[in-house]
C-alpha positions in Angstrom: -12.8 -50.8 10.3 -12.7 -54.3 8.1 -10.0 -56.7 8.7 -7.2 -56.8 5.9 -8.2 -59.6 3.1 -4.4 -60.3 3.2 -3.8 -60.4 6.4 -6.0 -62.9 6.6 -4.3 -65.5 4.6 -1.6 -65.2 7.5 -3.0 -68.6 9.3 -3.2 -70.2 6.3 1.0 -69.6 5.1 1.7 -70.3 8.9 -0.2 -73.8 8.7 1.3 -74.5 5.7 4.9 -73.7 6.7 4.2 -75.9 10.0 3.3 -78.9 7.2 6.4 -78.3 6.2 5.5 -76.6 2.1 7.5 -74.1 1.2 5.9 -70.9 1.4 6.5 -67.4 -0.9 5.4 -64.4 0.5 4.1 -62.0 -2.8 1.8 -60.3 0.3 3.9 -57.8 2.4 7.1 -55.4 1.7 9.3 -57.4 3.4 13.0 -55.9 2.1 15.5 -59.2 1.4 18.6 -56.7 0.9 21.2 -57.1 4.1 20.8 -54.1 6.1 24.7 -52.3 5.7 27.3 -53.7 8.3 27.7 -49.6 9.3 23.6 -49.2 10.5 24.2 -52.4 12.5 27.2 -51.1 13.1 25.8 -47.6 14.7 22.6 -49.3 16.4 25.1 -52.7 18.2 27.4 -49.3 19.6 24.8 -46.4 20.6 25.0 -44.5 23.6 21.6 -43.6 24.1 20.0 -43.6 27.5 16.1 -42.7 26.0 14.9 -43.6 22.6 12.5 -40.2 22.5 10.0 -39.4 19.9 10.9 -37.6 16.6 9.1 -34.9 15.8 5.2 -35.7 14.8 6.4 -34.3 11.6 9.7 -37.1 11.7 12.8 -35.6 12.0 14.0 -32.0 10.6 17.6 -32.7 9.5 16.1 -35.6 7.6 13.6 -33.3 6.2 15.6 -30.7 5.3 18.0 -33.6 3.4 14.8 -34.5 2.0 14.2 -30.8 0.5 17.5 -30.8 -1.0 16.6 -34.0 -3.1 13.6 -32.7 -3.9 15.5 -29.2 -5.1 17.5 -30.9 -7.2 15.0 -32.8 -9.1 13.3 -29.6 -10.3 10.6 -29.9 -7.4 10.4 -26.7 -4.6 9.0 -28.2 -1.1 10.0 -27.1 2.5 10.8 -29.1 4.9 7.2 -27.7 6.7 6.0 -29.5 3.8 7.0 -32.7 4.0 5.7 -36.0 6.5 7.5 -38.8 7.5 5.3 -41.5 7.8 5.4 -45.5 8.9 5.4 -46.5 5.7 3.2 -46.0 2.8 -0.2 -47.3 4.7 -0.3 -44.3 7.0 0.3 -42.0 4.0 -2.5 -43.2 2.7 -4.4 -43.0 5.6 -3.0 -39.4 5.9 -4.3 -38.3 3.2 -7.9 -39.8 2.9 -8.8 -37.9 6.2 -6.9 -34.8 4.9 -8.8 -35.0 1.8 -11.9 -36.0 2.4 -15.4 -36.1 4.1 -18.0 -39.0 4.9 -20.1 -39.2 2.1 -17.3 -38.5 -0.7 -16.1 -40.6 -3.5 -13.1 -41.8 -4.4 -12.5 -43.3 -7.6 -10.1 -46.3 -7.9 -8.7 -48.7 -11.1 -8.9 -52.3 -9.7 -7.2 -54.5 -8.8 -6.3 -52.5 -5.8 -4.4 -52.3 -2.7 -6.9 -54.4 -0.6 -6.4 -52.5 2.2 -8.0 -49.1 0.5 -11.2 -50.7 1.0 -10.3 -50.5 4.8 -8.9 -47.0 4.7 -11.9 -46.2 3.0 -14.8 -47.7 5.8 -12.3 -46.0 8.5 -12.1 -42.5 6.3 -16.4 -43.3 5.9 -15.8 -43.2 2.6 -17.4 -45.3 -0.6 -14.6 -46.8 -3.2 -16.0 -46.4 -6.6 -13.7 -49.5 -8.8 -13.4 -48.9 -12.5 -12.7 -52.5 -13.7 -9.2 -53.0 -15.6 -8.9 -56.2 -17.4 -5.8 -58.8 -18.0 -7.0 -58.5 -21.7 -5.5 -55.3 -21.8 -3.0 -56.1 -19.3 -4.2 -54.2 -16.5 -3.8 -50.9 -18.7 -5.6 -47.8 -17.4 -8.9 -47.6 -18.4 -9.8 -45.2 -20.9 -11.2 -41.3 -19.4 -14.4 -42.5 -20.5 -14.9 -44.7 -17.9 -13.9 -42.6 -15.4 -16.3 -39.8 -16.0 -18.9 -42.8 -16.8 -19.0 -42.6 -12.4 -18.0 -39.0 -11.0 -20.8 -38.3 -9.6 -21.2 -34.9 -7.2 -19.7 -36.7 -4.9 -16.2 -37.8 -6.2 -13.3 -36.0 -4.2 -10.4 -38.1 -6.0 -9.1 -40.8 -8.2 -6.6 -42.6 -7.4 -4.0 -43.7 -9.6 -1.0 -46.0 -8.2 2.0 -47.0 -10.6 3.1 -49.1 -10.5 -0.1 -50.7 -9.7 -0.7 -53.0 -6.4 -0.8 -55.2 -7.2 -0.9 -56.5 -10.7 3.0 -54.2 -11.1 1.6 -52.1 -14.1 3.7 -49.2 -14.2 1.2 -46.6 -16.7 2.4 -44.8 -19.6 2.6 -41.1 -20.4 -0.1 -41.6 -22.7 -2.3 -42.9 -20.5 -1.7 -40.5 -17.9 -1.7 -38.3 -20.0 
């Protein structure tokens, strides 16, 4: 799998910081919201002798709470249909390996999350980009652009909204 282009930039940022340059990290989803005191207090006072692994699909009580959440929003799922991941990248990798086979193609509007290339490489999948442009505000390209590149090997189209990295939020009309 190729190295993440985002991670390739980290040494440059670290060097700049050492020279006293103010660096704004726009490359990672680092939370900047303070952790609630109740959570920090629970961690400080936890009387746990062994930190065990949870179920491979995630903590069952948490998955049950997610079922309730989705039900309130009109989505019917069971706890067995939910898998908790360590983050979005892991979930996307699961999707690539579950839905695609080596040699398949996936269409993705670009610019796109740089790690899609690495995920595709690991899965043996070819990324077929569809270019959106700044002139259109990075709107979703017309359906005709997608139709032009669909082949017998096309197995998926990834639509990330809001788009990463542009932040563009596709409208309902674009999605329909």
